[in-house]
C-alpha positions as a Markdown table, in Angstrom:
| # | Residue | x | y | z |
|---|---|---|---|---|
| 1 | Met | 9.1 | -3.6 | -17.0 |
| 2 | Ile | 6.0 | -2.8 | -15.4 |
| 3 | Asp | 3.1 | -5.4 | -16.3 |
| 4 | Trp | 0.6 | -2.5 | -15.9 |
| 5 | Lys | -2.5 | -4.5 | -16.9 |
| 6 | Ala | -1.3 | -6.8 | -14.1 |
| 7 | Val | -1.4 | -4.3 | -11.6 |
| 8 | Gly | -4.7 | -2.6 | -13.2 |
| 9 | Val | -6.4 | -5.6 | -13.1 |
| 10 | Gly | -5.1 | -6.7 | -9.9 |
| 11 | Ser | -5.8 | -3.5 | -7.8 |
| 12 | Leu | -9.2 | -3.8 | -9.1 |
| 13 | Ile | -9.5 | -7.4 | -8.1 |
| 14 | Asn | -8.2 | -6.4 | -5.0 |
| 15 | Ala | -11.1 | -3.6 | -4.4 |
| 16 | Val | -13.8 | -5.8 | -5.3 |
| 17 | Leu | -13.1 | -8.2 | -2.9 |
| 18 | Thr | -12.6 | -5.1 | -0.1 |
| 19 | Ile | -15.8 | -4.0 | -0.8 |
| 20 | Val | -17.3 | -7.6 | -0.9 |
| 21 | Leu | -15.9 | -8.2 | 2.1 |
| 22 | Thr | -16.8 | -5.4 | 4.3 |
| 23 | Ile | -20.0 | -5.7 | 3.2 |
| 24 | Ser | -20.0 | -8.5 | 4.9 |
| 25 | Val | -18.3 | -8.6 | 7.8 |
| 26 | Phe | -20.3 | -4.6 | 8.9 |
| 27 | Pro | -23.4 | -4.9 | 7.5 |
| 28 | Leu | -24.8 | -2.1 | 9.2 |
| 29 | Phe | -22.2 | 0.2 | 8.2 |
| 30 | Phe | -23.8 | 0.3 | 4.7 |
| 31 | Leu | -27.4 | -0.4 | 6.0 |
| 32 | Gly | -27.8 | 1.4 | 8.6 |
| 33 | Pro | -27.7 | 5.3 | 6.6 |
| 34 | Ile | -30.0 | 3.2 | 4.4 |
| 35 | Ile | -32.9 | 1.8 | 6.3 |
| 36 | Gly | -32.0 | 5.2 | 8.7 |
| 37 | Gly | -33.2 | 7.8 | 5.0 |
| 38 | Trp | -35.9 | 5.1 | 4.1 |
| 39 | Trp | -37.6 | 5.4 | 7.4 |
| 40 | Gln | -36.9 | 9.0 | 7.3 |
| 41 | Leu | -38.1 | 10.3 | 4.3 |
| 42 | Thr | -41.3 | 7.7 | 4.9 |
| 43 | Leu | -41.9 | 9.6 | 7.4 |
| 44 | Glu | -42.1 | 13.0 | 5.7 |
| 45 | Val | -44.7 | 11.4 | 2.6 |
| 46 | Val | -46.5 | 10.1 | 5.8 |
| 47 | Lys | -46.4 | 13.7 | 7.5 |
| 48 | Glu | -47.8 | 15.5 | 4.4 |
| 49 | Lys | -50.6 | 13.2 | 3.4 |
| 50 | Thr | -52.1 | 13.4 | 7.2 |
| 51 | Pro | -52.6 | 16.8 | 7.8 |
| 52 | Gln | -53.5 | 15.6 | 12.1 |
| 53 | Trp | -50.2 | 14.6 | 12.1 |
| 54 | Lys | -48.0 | 15.1 | 15.7 |
| 55 | Glu | -44.2 | 15.4 | 16.0 |
| 56 | Pro | -43.8 | 12.7 | 19.1 |
């Protein structure tokens, strides 16, 4: 018989290690969209609060 607990625990460990190693090897893949979204949101707030804002 298959030990389903061992399969489940092994798959969870595999998923966690994959995510951790991927983030450590390719950090810009994850950080780039987060920083880009934050920057876009900041620009939107500045445009709302500054009436003389002009697009570059």
